[in-house]
Structures are given as C-alpha cells and as structure tokens.
C-alpha positions in Angstrom: -0.1 0.0 0.0 1.2 3.5 -0.8 1.9 6.2 1.8 -1.0 8.2 0.3 -3.3 5.3 0.9 -2.2 4.9 4.5 -2.6 8.6 5.2 -6.1 8.7 3.7 -7.2 5.6 5.9 -5.5 7.2 8.9 -7.5 10.4 8.4 -10.8 8.3 8.0 -9.9 6.2 11.1 -8.9 9.4 13.1 -12.2 11.0 12.4 -14.2 8.0 13.3 -12.4 7.7 16.6 -13.0 11.3 17.4 -16.7 10.9 16.8 -16.9 7.6 18.7 -14.9 8.9 21.8 -16.9 12.2 21.8 -14.0 14.3 23.1 -12.5 11.6 25.3 -8.8 10.7 25.1 -8.0 8.4 22.3 -5.5 5.7 23.0 -2.0 5.9 21.2 -1.5 3.5 18.2 1.2 3.0 15.5 0.5 4.3 12.1 1.5 1.6 9.8 -0.1 -0.5 7.0 -1.2 -3.4 9.3 -2.7 -1.2 11.8 -4.5 1.0 9.4 -6.0 -2.1 7.8 -7.3 -3.4 11.1 -8.6 -0.1 12.3 -10.0 0.6 9.0 -11.8 -2.7 8.9 -13.3 -2.1 12.4 -14.5 1.3 11.3 -16.3 -0.1 8.3 -18.1 -2.7 10.4 -18.8 -0.3 13.1 -20.4 2.1 10.6 -22.5 -0.6 9.2 -23.8 -1.6 12.6 -24.5 2.1 13.4 -26.5 2.4 10.3 -28.5 -0.8 11.3 -29.1 0.6 14.8 -30.2 3.9 13.4 -32.9 2.1 11.2 -34.1 0.0 14.1 -34.1 3.1 16.5 -36.2 4.9 13.9 -38.5 2.2 13.6 -39.0 2.1 17.3 -39.4 5.8 17.4 -42.1 5.7 14.6 -44.0 2.9 16.2 -43.8 4.8 19.6 -45.3 7.8 18.0 -48.1 5.6 16.3 -48.8 3.9 19.5 -49.0 7.3 21.5 -51.3 8.6 18.8 -53.5 5.6 19.0 -53.4 6.1 22.9 -54.4 9.7 22.6 -57.3 8.7 20.2 -58.6 5.7 22.4 -58.3 8.3 25.5 -60.5 10.7 23.6 -63.0 8.1 22.7 -63.2 7.0 26.4 -63.6 10.6 27.5 -66.3 11.3 25.1 -68.3 8.3 26.6 -67.5 9.2 30.1 -64.8 6.5 30.6 -61.2 6.7 31.5 -58.6 4.2 32.7 -59.2 5.4 36.2 -62.8 4.9 36.2 -62.6 1.3 34.8 -63.4 -1.4 37.2 -60.8 -4.0 38.0 -62.2 -6.5 35.5 -62.4 -3.8 32.9 -58.7 -3.0 33.4 -58.0 -6.8 33.2 -60.0 -7.0 30.0 -58.2 -3.9 28.6 -55.0 -5.5 29.4 -56.0 -8.9 27.8 -57.2 -7.0 24.7 -53.7 -5.3 24.5 -51.8 -8.5 25.1 -53.9 -10.3 22.5 -53.3 -7.4 20.1 -49.6 -7.7 20.6 -49.7 -11.6 20.2 -51.7 -11.2 17.0 -49.3 -8.2 15.8 -52.2 -5.9 14.9 -51.5 -2.2 14.6 -55.0 -1.0 16.0 -57.7 -2.4 18.4 -60.6 -2.5 16.0 -62.8 -5.5 15.8 -62.1 -6.2 12.2 -58.4 -6.1 12.9 -58.9 -8.6 15.6 -61.1 -10.8 13.4 -58.6 -10.6 10.5 -55.6 -11.6 12.7 -57.6 -14.4 14.5 -58.6 -15.9 11.0 -54.9 -15.7 9.9 -53.7 -17.3 12.9 -56.6 -20.0 12.6 -55.3 -20.6 9.0 -51.8 -21.0 10.2 -52.9 -23.2 13.0 -54.8 -25.4 10.5 -51.7 -25.6 8.1 -49.7 -26.4 11.1 -52.0 -29.2 12.1 -52.0 -30.5 8.5 -48.3 -30.5 8.3 -48.1 -32.2 11.8 -50.5 -34.9 10.5 -48.4 -35.4 7.5 -45.3 -35.7 9.5 -47.2 -38.2 11.8 -48.2 -40.3 8.8 -44.7 -40.2 7.3 -43.2 -41.1 10.7 -45.7 -44.2 10.9 -44.8 -45.3 7.5 -41.0 -44.8 8.2 -41.5 -46.9 11.6 -43.2 -49.6 9.7 -40.7 -49.8 7.0 -38.0 -49.7 9.7 -39.6 -52.5 11.6 -39.9 -54.6 8.4 -36.3 -53.8 7.7 -35.2 -54.9 11.1 -37.0 -58.2 10.8 -35.5 -58.9 7.4 -32.1 -58.1 8.7 -32.6 -60.4 11.6 -33.8 -63.2 9.3 -30.9 -62.6 7.0 -28.4 -62.6 10.2 -30.0 -66.1 11.2 -29.6 -67.3 7.6 -26.0 -66.1 7.5 -25.3 -67.7 10.8 -26.9 -71.0 9.7 -24.8 -71.1 6.5 -21.7 -70.4 8.3 -22.4 -73.3 10.6 -23.2 -75.3 7.7 -20.1 -74.4 5.9 -18.0 -75.1 9.0 -19.6 -78.5 9.3 -19.5 -79.3 5.6 -16.2 -77.8 4.8 -13.9 -80.8 5.5 -16.4 -83.0 3.4 -16.5 -80.6 0.7 -12.7 -80.4 0.7 -12.6 -84.2 0.5 -15.0 -84.2 -2.5 -12.8 -81.6 -4.2 -9.8 -83.7 -3.7 -11.5 -86.8 -5.1 -12.8 -84.8 -8.1 -9.2 -83.7 -8.8 -8.0 -87.2 -8.6 -10.8 -88.4 -10.9 -10.1 -85.6 -13.3 -6.5 -86.7 -13.3 -7.4 -90.3 -13.9 -9.8 -89.3 -16.8 -7.0 -87.4 -18.4 -4.6 -90.4 -17.9 -7.0 -92.8 -19.4 -7.8 -90.6 -22.2 -4.1 -90.3 -23.1 -3.8 -94.1 -22.8 -6.8 -94.6 -25.2 -5.3 -92.2 -27.7 -1.9 -93.9 -27.5 -3.8 -97.4 -27.9 -5.6 -96.0 -30.9 -2.4 -94.7 -32.4 -0.7 -98.1 -32.0 -3.7 -100.0 -33.5 -3.5 -97.6 -36.5 0.2 -98.2 -36.8 -0.3 -102.2 -36.8 -3.0 -101.9 -39.6 -5.5 -103.3 -37.2 -8.8 -103.5 -39.2 -11.8 -101.8 -37.6 -13.7 -105.1 -37.8 -11.7 -106.4 -34.8 -12.8 -103.6 -32.6 -14.9 -104.6 -29.7 -18.1 -103.0 -31.1 -17.5 -104.9 -34.4 -17.0 -108.2 -32.5 -20.2 -107.5 -30.6 -22.1 -107.1 -33.9 -20.5 -110.3 -35.3 -21.5 -112.3 -32.1 -25.0 -111.0 -32.5 -25.1 -112.1 -36.3 -23.6 -115.5 -35.3 -26.3 -115.9 -32.6 -28.9 -115.1 -35.3 -27.5 -117.6 -37.8 -27.5 -120.3 -35.1 -31.2 -119.4 -34.4 -32.0 -119.8 -38.3 -29.8 -123.1 -38.5 -31.7 -125.0 -35.7 -35.1 -125.3 -37.5 -33.2 -126.2 -40.8 -31.4 -129.1 -39.0 -34.8 -130.2 -37.5 -36.2 -130.1 -41.0 -33.4 -132.1 -42.4 -33.7 -134.7 -39.7 -37.3 -135.2 -40.6 -36.2 -135.7 -44.2 -33.9 -138.5 -43.1 -36.8 -140.4 -41.9 -38.4 -140.4 -45.5 -38.3 -143.6 -47.5 -35.2 -143.7 -49.8 -37.1 -144.6 -52.9 -39.0 -141.3 -53.0 -37.7 -139.0 -55.6 -39.3 -135.8 -54.2 -37.9 -136.5 -50.8 -34.4 -136.9 -52.2 -34.7 -133.5 -54.0 -35.7 -131.8 -50.8 -33.1 -133.5 -48.8 -30.4 -132.3 -51.3 -31.9 -128.7 -51.1 -31.7 -128.9 -47.4 -28.1 -130.2 -47.4 -27.1 -127.5 -49.8 -28.6 -124.9 -47.6 -27.1 -126.5 -44.4 -23.6 -126.5 -46.1 -24.1 -122.9 -47.1 -25.0 -121.8 -43.5 -22.3 -123.8 -42.0 -19.7 -122.4 -44.1 -20.9 -118.8 -43.3 -20.9 -119.7 -39.6 -17.3 -121.2 -39.8 -16.2 -118.0 -41.6 -17.7 -115.9 -38.7 -16.0 -118.0 -36.3 -12.6 -117.8 -38.0 -13.1 -113.8 -38.1 -13.7 -113.8 -34.3 -10.5 -115.8 -33.5 -8.2 -113.5 -35.6 
C-alpha cells in the first residue's frame, strides 16, 4: 500500500475515533499499514452496525409515535363516553390488558374489531396448516416406523440365515474339501485314461488293425452269429425229418439235397464268422 493510501485511511480512522470517543482521550496506536488495515476494517463494520441501529431506532421511534397517537385517540373516545382508565373497574382493566396482550400477540396495529377478526382468522389458518403439516409428518413417521420395523425383521432373518450358512459351511467344509480332492483325482485319472486310449488307438493304426476287430464290431458279429444259429436250428430239424423219409421217394431226395446245400452254405458262413472272431 502507498503512503497516500495509508494517510487517507488514517484520516478516516482518526475522524471515526474522534466521533466515537466524543472528546475523550484516544489511546495511542502505531501508524503503519497493518494497523491501518485493522482499524479501517473495524471502522467499516462499526459504521454498518451504526446504520442498522439507526434504522431500528427510527422504526421504534415511529412505532412509539403511532402507539402514542392511538393511545390519545382511544383516550379521547373513552372521555367522550365518560370513561377513563381510572374509572374502569378491576375486571375492565383486566379485559383491557387482555385485549392489549392479544393485540400484541396477533401483531395488529389497532384495536378495531375487524383487525382482531382478520388476525384471528389468519392465525386459525396458520394453525390449520400447522396441524395438517403435523398430521403429514405423523403419517410419514408411522410409515417410516413400519418400514424400519420390516427392515429390522428382514435384517434379523438374514443374520440368522447367514449364521446357519456359516455353521453349515463349518460342518461341511471338510467333506467338501474331501470331495474336491476326489474330483481332482478323478479328473487326473480321466486325463490319464484319455491319453492311454489315444496311445492305444495310435498303436492300432500303426499295426494296421482292421476296424472289424474292434469290440463294437466283434459284438455285432456275435449278434449275427447268434441269429444264424437261431436260423440253423429249424433247418437241422427239418433235415432230420427228411432223413426219416423212404429212400425211394424222388421228391424226398430232391428236398433232402436242397436242405443239405442250404445247411452246407450256412455252416460255411458260420465257420467264416468263427474264424474272423479268432483272428
């Protein structure tokens, strides 16, 4: 801050202090930049408060004049009807003070009946609105209480379920760990068997083993052999019946020869299948 600025603030602060102390001795202070900043700030705050105080004082003075004027008016009215504050009975003074107190509570500026009625209507309206707000708050509180109660019940239920799960996990933990180990062993065995199967299949391919010798093919051949045996049995029975025929019957001979040829064919096919199974 420049010296001119410090000097200007010092003049303002000095004039303010002289007005504030009203001719009394002013305490000594250093004239420097920091001191002037502090005193100048105090001066500005004090001036703002002084203005606020003046406004309040002026309002109080104006209301005092209005109340005094109203009191003079009311006193004139009382005198015109032959009444005064000194002539009122004790109950009248009590009623008068009650009216004054009610007027102060209602915040009315005069004691007319319309002012009392309007103020009371306004207060009744405010009271109704307040009661409605209170009822809303009450309903909201009840709803919140119900929801809170339900939430607490759910929380307790979840706690019990969690506790049961923890106990179950503690009890079943070793069993689950054992099963997990067994599953790991089984997986390892499955991979090992799969590798062995792949190796055996590779060896079969390298040795040029025909697919007809695989287990599935052998099972199929066995089924076919069983079926051929089933077909061969009635033919043998039929051939045996032909052997009992008279030898001089030509037709019987023809049928016997046919049966022999069919039997020979089926026996040859049977032998072929048996040989394939033993390869």
